[in-house]
N, C-alpha and C positions, 0 to 999 in steps of 0.2 A: 504495499500499499503505499501510497506515495502521503509526502507530510499535509499534506492542502485537505485531502480528504480526512484524514485524521483529526483535523482542527477544526471541519465542517459537522465530522460527527459530533464531535465536543464539545460546539457550541448547542446543535441538538440537542445533546441529552440535560447541559444544564438548562437548554430553554425549557423542555420539560420537566424537570424539575422544579424551575420556580413555579409552573404554571399548576403543576401539582398539589406544592406546598401554598400558595395564596388561595386555591381549592378549598383547603382541610383550612386555615383560618376565615375566612368567610365563612364556612360552616362553623365553624368554631365558636366566633365571633353574635352567628345568625341564635345558637341556640342556647347564648347565655343572653342574649336580650329576651328569647321567649321568656327564660326561666322569669327572667326581673318583672314582664308586664302580666301584671296581677292586679286585682281591684286593689283601689284607695292608691295606687304607685302614681306620682307626677309624671308626666310624659308630655314629649313635644312632638310635634308632627312634621312631615316632609314640607309643609307649609308656614309652617314657623307660628300654629300655631298650641298654646301650654292649656293646657288642663287636668285634670284627675281624670285616669279611667276609672268608669265605674261597670262594667263590663262586658265581655267580648263576647261575642256568638261566634265559636268554631266554626258552625255548619255552612252559614250566611257570610264568614269574614265582614262583619259589622260591630266595633268599636263603640262604644258611646262613653262622651268625654264631658265630667261637668265644666263647663270653662269658669263659672260662676255662681255666688246661689240658689239655687232653682232654677238654672240652663246648663241643657245639655245639648250636646251634637252629636250629631250619629254620622262616625267617618268608615272608609273601608280602611280595615286591619293593615294593608300591607304599607296605610300611610304615616302610620308609628316609627318616628324615626331612633327617638331615642329614648332614656329613661333618664331626668330629670335626678338629681343629684344632691346635694344640700351645700359638699364642696365645691361643685363647678361652680353655683351661684357666689360664692363666697369668695374665690376668685376673681368671679368678672368684678364684683365692689372694689376688690380691691385696687382692677387696672382704673376704673373707672377715679376712685380718688386718688389716684398721682395723674390721672390727667387733667383732673380739675384744676393742678393748683399749675397752668398756665398760665399765661397775660391773655388768652385768646377769647374775645366773645364771648359771652353764652349762649345758649335760644333763643332767640326772640329780641337779642339784646344789641345794638349796634357797636360800632370800634368808639363811637364816641360817648357813648351813655358806660360804655368798658373806662373809657380814662375819667370820666368825669365820677366815677364809683371811684377809683384809685388815689383822686385826690382830696 
């Protein structure tokens, strides 16, 4: 065999190895997500809607989310993107606090108003 054929086979073997590895990882992540999707969990959908999971109908693939007191929304089960955990929310709040110390004007505040408040 010539060296070019050996290199091509090695690249093909690596490609197949990484494809199998990624497939297993995705399957494990999906199984972990399904274990966390229980009634009472705080979830986020693919389109950014946050709510508390009330029930999941496995047969018809419908999930019921409570977005506010007494307000429920029915969505397809596959739109549930992730379970929101408290430590993630705290990290985001810390980042917002750090960004708040800049001299940039805040929302609905012009740069002239920001200069007046600094004086």
